Each structure stands twice: as structure tokens, then as C-alpha cells.
C-alpha positions, 0 to 999 in steps of 0.5 A: 407921716410915712407908712415906714413910721408905723410898719417897719417895726413889725417887719423887724419883729417877724424877721427877728423871730427867725434868728437868734437874739444877740447876747452880751457878755454876762458876769463871770460864770460859776461852776454849774455843779454848784447848783446841785445839792451835795450828792446823795445817791439816787434821787427817787423824785427823778424816777419815772416817765417825763413826756413832751409834745413837739410842736410847730408854731406852738400848736401843731403836733409834730411828734413826742419825746419821752424820758424814762428814768430808773435806778442804775447798777453801779458804778452809774446812778441813773439809767435813762431811756430817751425816745423821740419821734417827729414827722414833718411832711414826708420826712420822719425821724425816730431815735432811742438814746440809752444813757448812764449818769452819775449821781451828779447827772454827768454822763458816764456812757450813752448808746443811741439808735436813729433812723431818719427818712427824707423823701424816699431815702432812709438812713440808720445810725448808731452812736456809742459814747464812753469814757476811756481813762482820761479820754472820751471815745465816740463810735458811729456806724451808719447804715451798717458800714464801717465804724468811725471813731473819734477821741478827745481828752477831757477830764471834766464831767460831761453834760451835753444832751437835752435829757441831761439838762431836763434832769439837771434842772429838776435838781438844781437850786434855781434861786441862785440866779446868774451865769453858771458853767458846765462842760461838754464836747462838740463832736465835729470832724475834729472833736473839741471841748465845749462850754455849756453856759446856764443863765438863770433868771433872777425872778420867776415870771408868770406864763400860761402852760396848756391853759394853766397860769404858772410861775416859772424860772427861765433858764437859757442853756447855751452850748457855746458855738452850737445852739441855745434854748430857753427852758421854763421850770416850775417851782417843783423843778419840772421843765414845762417847756423848752424852745430852741432860739431862732426855731419855730419848734417848741417842746411842751410837757404834758400827759401821755394823751396831751403830748400826742395831740395838737394844742388848741390855739385858744389854750396856747394863747393863754385864755379860754374861749376865742377872746385872747391876747394872741388873737388880738395881735393876730387880727392886727397882723392879719390886717397888715398882711391883707388877710382881713379887711382894714375895718377889723382893726376897730375890733382889736384896737383901743384907739384912745389908749393907742393915741395916748401911748404914741402921741407922747413920743411923736408930735405929728401924732399928737396933732391929729388926735385919736380919730385922726390916728385911726384914719391914718392907720387904716389908710396906710394899711390899705395902701401898703403892700403886705410886708410878709406872708402867712408862713412868717405870721404863723412863725412869729405868733407860734414863738410869741410869749404871752404874759398875763398881768393879773386878770385884765392886762397882758403883753405879747412878745415876739422873740427878738423884740423883747423890749417892744411888746404888744400890750393889751387890756381886757374890757367888756368887749374882750382884749384890746391893744393899748400899745403897739411896737413903734 
């Protein structure tokens, strides 16, 4: 039995975390505005402040993003102020967007100011977007220079900014699963129309948000040809998290105090204390990357259960028994060079999804390997791995 038999899937899982997962063609998309009830003017449920922390790897706070929603003067219905600050080492980005939306949350106009510092260089930029008849016009001014103006014909309602998506999902009827289509604009060198595809999951799933188990509906929003993100929405329509596919950054909703602070690893993993599903996976992978002694596997592996799961698919494993499998694992982990480093490990674990199935069972899924998760069971000695990707 070669080391490749056991080790290859983990390398693939970690590599997959840094690239968007492939998506097949879905059903014929319906008009996304059909997710909204009949427009009835300003909805007071959207009014107020919505806050998110921005996190690297799910735990390290990089900054905050907030939305403040209020009633607008006609012809607009909603006025939205979106603020964002984010710092990564010597680089800092801060911006304020002012948006006016109609009663169906489509864009009427926007004005943004942005300041980005990279090392010792700071760039300031303002962007104004507005409708002009049957066209949209965008004007950009960088560092006080001459304005650059772009124009595109577009009669369809426009949806393209994250603040709009957060409010749209608050009002959307997410019991209507499937594919839905909105429209926007890609402001490239040559502006062009852009489809906004919403894929609403058919059923709610249980996740842990800031230490609380909640049921959410997952909505994948793809700005076709540009990017895609996963939004998790609770039963009240509140976006609890959004995570760009293929990136180690996630935004988590919270109180003003929460969004500016790190998330404790145990809380992020979904269980109180140190015995968590994610910790079990972490120990396993840290042994693989030589950060822990190979005997640490005995603290997280349910060897009889692992043997039972793997022996059904591999005659070589079936022939050596559970104790033999334990010896093979330890021998291979000792002799094989580390296939990845700490940065890749933290990236994978930061993007991992933990699903609790009752009180004593859980799965930990690394993005890009959704069909091949780690499975764990909790017993008297804490969480143990009972099935691993293979």
C-alpha cells in the first residue's frame, strides 16, 4: 500500500480551497425579482444598522463592514450608507458608498469614496454611477485627476453591489429554491451587461454562527464572468455570513463589539471548550505536516471506525485489521515529507464548514471537497474521526 493511497486526497483538498469549485449548468433561471413580494414602498424591517466583521481564515479580524439603511426622498425608496475598513499588514483599504435604491432594491444611483494604501503609496478614488435615460453612466476620479467617464445602454433593473444583495436577501422568499437571474454591469475598459445568478438551496442546513447553532438557507450569488460568493441567510432573512469562493476571507454578521474582534477558534469551530470537530481535523493535518508527533493521531482517531469505513472499499486494508491500519498510518505519516505548510493548513481550516448532526456527530468539509468530508463522533474522550477523505 503506497503513501499516495492515503495522502493524495488531503493535498487535493487543500489545493481546492484556493480555487473556485466548478459549477455545472443548472435549470433555466427565472426572473430574480420574482423572489420579492409585491412592492409596497419602504419596508421598515430593513431600516437600521447591519454590521459584519471581516476575517482571515474565519478567526483573525481584518476589519469591518457596516450598512445603515433609512428612508429616502422620492423618487428613491431606500438610502444606504455602506462603510468598510480592512487592514492586512502595511496595506489598508477604507471606503464609503452612498446608494439610492428603488422599492424593489434596484440601483438608482451611487457615489463612493475609497482610499487604498499599499506600502508607502496611497490612492484616493471617487466613483459616481447614475442613470441617464436608457443608459448608465459611471464617472471615476483618481487622486484628483481628470474624470474618466463610461456609458452603457441598459434598461433592465441593476443589481451588482454586495450591500444590495444583503438587503435583497432580507426581503426574498427563499422557500422558492432553484436558479434566479438578476442583471448588472461589468465596468471593464469596455462596459458590458452582466448576469447575476442566484442559486437558492432547496433545504435549510444547520451551521454554527458565533457559537450558536442556527438553520440557514445557502444562496450562491454569481456575478457571471467575475466572481461568486456563498451567502448564509437565517429564517428571518438576515445574512449571517458571506464568503467569496476561492478566497480565505469571510464576513460574519455580529454586534458592534463582535465585528471588531477576533473570533475564538473554539467558537469558530462550533463547539464550546477545546474539544471541537475542527480541532480533531487540525490535529490530524498537523501530524501530516510534521507539526505534531505521529502518536497524536491516537488522540483523534477512532481506529475501529476508520478501519470499518476504509476496509469496505479496499481489500488491502481489510486484510490487515484495525491495529494494522493504525501502524500503517503512523509509518506513512512518519516517512512522508510534509505535503503542505502552515499557511495552506490555516487557509483550508479557515474555510472549512462544520455541520453538527445532533449533539454527537459532525462533518467538517473543506471547500472543493464537498462530497468527501471528514466525519467525527463525540464520545467520553471528545471528538474522534470516524471517517476521512480517501
